[in-house]
N, C-alpha and C positions, 0 to 999 in steps of 0.2 A: 638629540638629533639622530643618534644611531638607531634608537627604537623606532622613530618616525620612518627612517629609511628602510628598516626591516619590514615595517607594515606595508610600505609602498611596494617592496619587492614581493611580498606575499600576494598582494592583490594582483600584481602584474603576472606572477606565475599562475595564479588561479584563472586569470583571463585566458592565458595561453592554453591551459588544460581544458577550459570550457570550450574554446574554439575548436580544439581537436576532436571534440565529441559531438559536433553539431550534426553529423550524419545520422545519429541515433534518433529514431522516431520519438522515443520517450523524452529525450532531451529537447527535441523540437517542440513537443507539447508544452514543455516548461516555459517556453518563451512567453506564453500568455498567462500561465497559471502559477509559476514559481515566483514568489516574492523575493527570495534570497536575501541580499544585503540591502534591499531598497526600503521596504517597509515592514512593520510588524503586523501580526494577525493573530487570530485565536483558533486556527485550525479550520476555518470555515470552508476553504477550498477543498481540503481533503474530505471533510464531511460531505460536501456536495458531490464529489467524485464517488463516494461510497453509497450514499442514500438519495442522491438527487436533490430536488428543491424542497423536499419535505422534512427539513431538519427538525427533529423533535426527540421525544423520549420513547424508547422501546427496548425490547430485549432485556438486558440486565443492567441498564443504566445509561447515563449520558456519555457519549463518545468524546465530547469536547475535552473533558478532563484528562482522558487518556492521550489524546492527540497533542494537546498543549498548543503553544504558540510558535511563531516563526522566529528563528534566531537571526538577528540582523548583523550588520557590520562585517568585518573581515572574517569572524568566526562563521558567519552564515555562508560566506563564499567558500570557505574550506569544507564545511559540511556538505554544501551543495555539490562540490566536485566529487566527493566520495559517493554521494547518492547517485550522481550521474553515471559513474562507472558501474555501480551495482545495477542500475536500471538497464544499462546497455548489455550487461552480462545476462540478465533475465531475458531480454529480447533475443539474444543470440541462442540461448539454451531452449527457450520456449517460444518459437516464432508465432504460434497461434494465439497467444494470450494478448490481451489489451494491457499495455504497460504505459502508465502516465507518471511523469514527474510533477508532483503537486506540492507547492510550498517546500518544506524541508524533507518531504517524504516521497514515497513511491506508492502508487495504487495499482494493483494488478487485479483485473476482472476476469473471472472464469465463468463461462456459460456453456451451453450445449455445443457451441461451435469452436471452443478454444481449448479442449483437451481435458478439462475437469468437469464432469457432469454427473448427474444422478438419474437413475431410472425413476419412472413415475412412482411417487409415494415411497421411495427408498432413500436411505441415507448412508448406505455402505459405500466404501471407496472401491469402485470397480477396477478391473485390470488396466484399462486405458488411462484412467485417472491416476493410478499409481505411478505410471511411467512419467507423467508430467510432474507430479508432486515430488518424485524422487529427484528430478532435475532441479526443482526449486529448492529442495532441502539442501542440495549440494551448494547452491549459491548462498544460502543462509549460513552454512558452515564456513564458507570462504569469507563472508563479511559478518563477523560475530558481534560487532558493536551496534546492533540494531534491535529494536523491539518490533514485534509482529502482532498486528491486529487482524483477526479473522471475523468476517461478518457474513451471516447467512440470510438469504432471501428466498421467497417463493413467488409464483404467480398467484392470481386470485381465484383459481379453480378450487372448489371445495370450501369447507368450513374454515373460517378465519382462525379460530382457536387451534384447530388441527394444523393449519399452515404455520402458525407461530411455533408450535412444538416441532414441526418438521424442519423449519429453518434452523432452530436451535440444534437439533440432532445433526443436521448436515454441517453446520459450522464446527461443532465439536468433533465430528468425524474427521474433518480436515486438521484441526488443531491436534487431536490425539495421534493422527497419522504422523505429523511432523515430530511430535515428542517421541514416538516410537522409532524415529530415525536418529535419535540421539541428541536432538536439540533441547536446550534447557527450557523447562516449563516456565521459568521466570521471565522469559522473553515474550510470552504469549498473553494476549487478552482476547476473549471470545465474546461475540455479541450476535444478536439476531433480531430480525424485524418482521418475519412472516411475510405477508402480502402487503404490509403497510407502506413500503417505500419503493414503489415501482419506478423504474427509469425508462420504461418502454410501454407501448400501448398494449394493455391486456386484452383488448378486443380482437387481436390478431394472433394467429398461431406463432408467427415470428416474434412478436412482442412478448408473448408469454414465455417462449423459450429463453429469451434474453433476460427476463425477470427471474427465472430460476437460476440464480447466480450465487457465487461466493466471491466477495471482495477480500483482498488481502492488502492491508496498508503496512508499509515498512517504514519505520521511524527511527531517527537517531536516538540511541540510548544516552543515559547520563554520562557515561564514560566518553563517548564520542564528543558530546557537547562540551564537557569540561576540558578535554584535550584540545579542541579547536579554540576555545577561549584562551587557554594558556599559550598556545602557539601564536595567536593573534596579538597577545600582549607582550611577547618577547621582542 
């Protein structure tokens, strides 16, 4: 009976914390996309937020194995609350970025309008992008129990093979920049899709600019998951 009451108390506390974060845009996005404690999944929603509707193989392997599935039950609620807080922090630090709470994770999209961008045919991190990435690195240090997936994309201008390599270089430029800020290399997975996974219309200037993007997915690591499960079982 005590264990049952403890679980009820955890759920009640989690609901209060969730309600307190409802003004965060990223948390509002989670209303439709985050499964939380309701159902299980295989990371499909996060994949969709990163690469659109063209789920498939590209870059250096399948992303589904990296993303994994949704944690259900009370543990899922506890993880969700932690990720809600991190998403809110990112929105506060980087107001120009698109931040979405998706399943158990967070998806951050950077394009030419959101603070991290690349000059044409370039993959070096420019001064403007450094400022934004420095803020995000600070958030990653504040929330160490997460893994980070970096995914690069391009528009369809130019040769497809060239674009594939360009998206790889841009993705690794972001990953390596974070590592240079003292973040553990073990937290990162890097992938790339070239021009193969557009989320916007490549026939327009605006659409091509948005397709020249880097997505960052932030996911609970094994330590966070195991601690949440242990707390849920107490």
